[in-house]
C-alpha positions as a printed NumPy array, in Angstrom:
array([[ 20.76 ,  -9.828,   4.275],
       [ 22.644,  -9.53 ,   0.975],
       [ 20.356, -12.162,  -0.564],
       [ 17.248, -10.271,   0.558],
       [ 18.538,  -7.006,  -0.916],
       [ 19.521,  -8.725,  -4.185],
       [ 16.034, -10.223,  -4.579],
       [ 14.47 ,  -6.852,  -3.734],
       [ 16.493,  -5.105,  -6.442],
       [ 15.292,  -7.643,  -9.002],
       [ 11.686,  -6.961,  -8.023],
       [ 12.211,  -3.198,  -8.376],
       [ 13.766,  -3.6  , -11.821],
       [ 10.907,  -5.863, -12.86 ],
       [  8.3  ,  -3.252, -11.897],
       [  9.915,  -0.515, -13.962],
       [ 10.342,  -2.839, -16.94 ],
       [  6.65 ,  -3.667, -17.041],
       [  3.817,  -1.507, -18.328],
       [  3.012,  -0.43 , -14.77 ],
       [  5.835,   2.086, -14.946],
       [  4.423,   3.755, -18.054],
       [  0.938,   3.783, -16.557],
       [  2.381,   5.866, -13.748],
       [  3.452,   8.577, -16.152],
       [  0.06 ,   8.582, -17.88 ],
       [ -1.819,   8.858, -14.584],
       [  0.551,  11.523, -13.339],
       [ -0.006,  13.535, -16.541],
       [ -3.772,  13.274, -16.039],
       [ -3.396,  14.508, -12.482],
       [ -1.271,  17.388, -13.711],
       [ -3.871,  18.428, -16.292],
       [ -6.614,  18.209, -13.67 ],
       [ -4.74 ,  20.451, -11.277],
       [ -3.991,  22.825, -14.151],
       [ -7.713,  23.449, -14.571],
       [ -7.811,  25.142, -11.154],
       [ -7.172,  28.47 , -12.869],
       [-10.621,  28.319, -14.424],
       [-12.376,  28.362, -11.053],
       [-12.427,  30.954,  -8.316],
       [-14.271,  28.912,  -5.709],
       [-12.023,  27.482,  -2.999],
       [-14.392,  24.549,  -2.505],
       [-13.982,  23.483,  -6.124],
       [-10.201,  23.596,  -5.709],
       [-10.473,  21.376,  -2.648],
       [-12.713,  18.933,  -4.495],
       [-10.181,  18.676,  -7.317],
       [ -7.358,  18.072,  -4.857],
       [ -9.392,  15.436,  -3.061],
       [-10.186,  13.665,  -6.328],
       [ -6.514,  13.703,  -7.346],
       [ -5.413,  12.291,  -4.005],
       [ -8.11 ,   9.611,  -4.202],
       [ -6.797,   8.602,  -7.636],
       [ -3.306,   8.405,  -6.161],
       [ -4.516,   6.13 ,  -3.362],
       [ -6.412,   3.807,  -5.681],
       [ -3.689,   3.686,  -8.347],
       [ -0.827,   2.993,  -5.96 ],
       [ -2.898,   0.448,  -4.053],
       [ -3.691,  -1.475,  -7.245],
       [ -0.067,  -1.365,  -8.415],
       [  1.237,  -2.512,  -5.017],
       [ -1.219,  -5.403,  -4.792],
       [ -0.787,  -6.65 ,  -8.349],
       [  2.998,  -6.43 ,  -8.089],
       [  3.12 ,  -8.33 ,  -4.804],
       [  0.567, -10.939,  -5.897],
       [  2.501, -12.091,  -8.958],
       [  5.963, -12.447,  -7.39 ],
       [  5.951, -15.967,  -5.936],
       [  3.46 , -17.49 ,  -8.434],
       [  5.642, -16.226, -11.303],
       [  8.711, -17.892,  -9.773],
       [  6.817, -21.186,  -9.519],
       [  5.317, -20.968, -12.995],
       [  8.652, -20.187, -14.653],
       [ 10.465, -22.806, -12.526],
       [ 12.986, -20.169, -11.446],
       [ 12.309, -20.808,  -7.773],
       [ 14.454, -23.967,  -7.795],
       [ 17.737, -22.401,  -9.004],
       [ 16.995, -19.465,  -6.693],
       [ 16.727, -21.739,  -3.655],
       [ 19.858, -23.59 ,  -4.773],
       [ 22.086, -20.481,  -4.428],
       [ 21.601, -21.268,  -1.461],
       [ 18.8  , -18.919,  -0.497],
       [ 16.303, -19.842,   2.189],
       [ 12.576, -19.655,   1.622],
       [ 12.269, -16.979,   4.295],
       [ 14.828, -14.838,   2.435],
       [ 12.796, -15.215,  -0.763],
       [  9.631, -14.032,   0.994],
       [ 11.386, -11.115,   2.702],
       [ 13.195, -10.122,  -0.491],
       [  9.97 , -10.119,  -2.494],
       [  8.268,  -8.017,   0.175],
       [ 11.125,  -5.534,   0.45 ],
       [ 11.307,  -5.102,  -3.318],
       [  7.563,  -4.504,  -3.662],
       [  7.5  ,  -2.108,  -0.716],
       [ 10.457,  -0.056,  -1.954],
       [  9.022,  -0.011,  -5.477],
       [  5.7  ,   1.324,  -4.215],
       [  7.653,   3.905,  -2.251],
       [  9.173,   5.089,  -5.511],
       [  5.707,   5.193,  -7.046],
       [  4.497,   7.359,  -4.156],
       [  7.384,   9.771,  -4.641],
       [  6.509,  10.187,  -8.323],
       [  2.85 ,  10.9  ,  -7.606],
       [  3.276,  13.176,  -4.613],
       [  6.11 ,  15.199,  -6.155],
       [  4.116,  15.907,  -9.325],
       [  0.98 ,  16.631,  -7.338],
       [  2.858,  18.887,  -4.924],
       [  4.601,  20.836,  -7.676],
       [  1.408,  21.523,  -9.626],
       [ -0.632,  22.315,  -6.525],
       [  2.077,  24.579,  -5.131],
       [  2.495,  26.417,  -8.419],
       [ -1.228,  27.201,  -8.492],
       [ -1.763,  28.053,  -4.839],
       [  1.71 ,  29.48 ,  -4.12 ],
       [  1.963,  27.342,  -0.996],
       [  4.505,  24.626,  -0.335],
       [  3.482,  22.607,   2.76 ],
       [  6.429,  20.228,   2.454],
       [  6.044,  18.715,   5.916],
       [  2.352,  18.025,   5.315],
       [  3.217,  16.188,   2.088],
       [  5.983,  14.325,   3.892],
       [  3.669,  13.172,   6.668],
       [  0.934,  12.188,   4.209],
       [  3.299,  10.219,   1.98 ],
       [  4.99 ,   8.544,   4.969],
       [  1.677,   7.411,   6.464],
       [  0.585,   6.188,   3.04 ],
       [  3.805,   4.187,   2.645],
       [  3.458,   2.596,   6.087],
       [ -0.058,   1.504,   5.195],
       [  1.188,   0.002,   1.939],
       [  3.753,  -2.02 ,   3.892],
       [  0.917,  -3.788,   5.713],
       [ -0.989,  -4.307,   2.454],
       [  2.028,  -5.699,   0.577],
       [  2.808,  -8.109,   3.422],
       [ -0.84 ,  -9.229,   3.421],
       [ -0.786,  -9.848,  -0.338],
       [  2.521, -11.753,  -0.141],
       [  0.903, -14.021,   2.447],
       [ -2.126, -14.362,   0.185],
       [  0.078, -15.424,  -2.736],
       [  1.11 , -18.447,  -0.659],
       [ -2.389, -19.288,   0.57 ],
       [ -4.508, -18.682,  -2.536],
       [ -4.164, -20.594,  -5.768],
       [ -4.115, -17.782,  -8.35 ],
       [ -2.867, -14.168,  -8.299],
       [ -6.256, -12.957,  -9.566],
       [ -8.133, -14.46 ,  -6.628],
       [ -5.478, -13.186,  -4.228],
       [ -5.746,  -9.613,  -5.526],
       [ -9.547,  -9.714,  -5.523],
       [ -9.855, -11.031,  -1.972],
       [ -7.161,  -8.75 ,  -0.563],
       [ -8.608,  -5.724,  -2.354],
       [-12.064,  -6.418,  -0.915],
       [-10.575,  -6.845,   2.57 ],
       [ -8.515,  -3.658,   2.346],
       [-11.388,  -1.569,   1.01 ],
       [-13.658,  -3.024,   3.681],
       [-11.196,  -2.006,   6.395],
       [-10.748,   1.479,   4.943],
       [-14.479,   2.135,   4.679],
       [-16.009,   0.118,   7.531],
       [-13.166,  -0.659,   9.934],
       [-13.58 ,   2.399,  12.131],
       [-17.318,   1.781,  12.551],
       [-17.244,  -1.88 ,  13.595],
       [-16.993,  -1.14 ,  17.309],
       [-19.973,   1.243,  17.174],
       [-22.009,  -1.327,  15.267],
       [-21.02 ,  -4.032,  17.766],
       [-22.427,  -2.027,  20.687],
       [-25.873,  -2.182,  19.067],
       [-25.767,  -5.933,  18.563],
       [-26.64 ,  -8.79 ,  20.879],
       [-24.44 , -11.718,  21.822],
       [-22.681, -13.545,  20.251],
       [-22.637, -11.1  ,  17.296],
       [-21.355,  -8.295,  19.528],
       [-18.348, -10.286,  20.714],
       [-17.526, -11.465,  17.183],
       [-17.555,  -7.917,  15.794],
       [-15.469,  -6.622,  18.704],
       [-12.9  ,  -9.371,  18.18 ],
       [-12.715,  -8.468,  14.485],
       [-12.44 ,  -4.772,  15.351],
       [ -9.494,  -5.275,  17.708],
       [ -7.793,  -7.847,  15.449],
       [ -7.776,  -6.238,  12.004],
       [ -5.099,  -3.678,  11.058],
       [ -6.867,  -0.325,  11.044],
       [ -5.566,   1.035,   7.762],
       [ -7.885,   4.035,   7.975],
       [ -5.511,   5.506,  10.575],
       [ -3.088,   6.237,   7.74 ],
       [ -5.41 ,   8.308,   5.576],
       [ -3.868,  11.763,   6.086],
       [ -5.146,  13.36 ,   2.886],
       [ -7.047,  16.014,   4.818],
       [ -3.727,  17.6  ,   5.79 ],
       [ -3.299,  18.61 ,   2.155],
       [ -6.901,  19.094,   1.06 ],
       [ -7.988,  21.379,   3.911],
       [ -4.567,  22.713,   4.992],
       [ -5.352,  21.526,   8.512],
       [ -1.763,  21.667,   9.74 ],
       [  0.535,  18.865,  10.803],
       [ -0.124,  15.777,  12.861],
       [  1.758,  15.404,  16.097],
       [  4.983,  13.567,  15.41 ],
       [  4.455,  11.169,  18.304],
       [  1.248,  10.038,  16.599],
       [  3.204,   9.446,  13.38 ],
       [  5.786,   7.39 ,  15.284],
       [  3.075,   5.388,  17.035],
       [  1.313,   4.72 ,  13.721],
       [  4.633,   3.649,  12.199],
       [  5.234,   1.164,  15.01 ],
       [  1.658,  -0.106,  14.651],
       [  2.194,  -0.716,  10.926],
       [  5.509,  -2.463,  11.519],
       [  3.911,  -4.831,  14.029],
       [  1.237,  -5.958,  11.568],
       [  3.735,  -6.106,   8.723],
       [  6.031,  -8.328,  10.785],
       [  3.064, -10.494,  11.773],
       [  1.953, -11.059,   8.169],
       [  5.524, -11.712,   7.034],
       [  6.157, -14.132,   9.903],
       [  3.076, -16.157,   9.003],
       [  4.064, -15.995,   5.316],
       [  7.544, -17.355,   6.043],
       [  6.116, -20.226,   8.09 ],
       [  3.515, -21.031,   5.45 ],
       [  6.05 , -20.911,   2.62 ],
       [  8.449, -23.145,   4.534],
       [  5.768, -25.847,   4.659],
       [  4.528, -25.314,   1.105],
       [  5.295, -28.101,  -1.343],
       [  7.107, -26.961,  -4.482],
       [  6.129, -29.155,  -7.41 ],
       [  8.85 , -29.711,  -9.953]])
């Protein structure tokens, strides 16, 4: 466990040493200026549109940062030949995979805190409302979803040859799930065999990341989700995260490391 935590801390330090960290501050400043323009409008719908746009930017930005950070971890170790002294500590290959995942996941959690705190402060200062629990639920669901995504990308970094192809394929898959995942079962009912069975298998197999989009709690002030639903969604995310990580550990154990 100490080895996993040590590797995770290195990943976190690496993220904040790269340009990604400074991009966060630039994007956060842009979000702050956007929310500051709310004073120029008196229409509640315009305020909601601005909040929705800001939250969409948060989702896209954090998703890109999480995927690019996770995709470059193992390939960078191989390219720089640092994987061999790391495994000679001794550290097992499974500990390397789990440490890389934990570091990326915790780092993206820190990114989420930065975005949601700035967004919440500016929004609360303008609207004089502080729905802390709604922000907490939204950020928590977002972080659970990112755990599944990071685990998927870590597995992709073992399967695919280059980080660029890994990020591209995983990004297409994630966006496809977020936009089309919830509709696959309805589309399958209109199809004939064997297309219907194939779509239904895909529908019940893929991780439904759209479950974790809780932005409407903040945009429309629709109240809180039931906590049992949050716990169930958390367990659901952990199951898929563990599944992706388990496959990644097995695949990395069999992967040949060229000296």
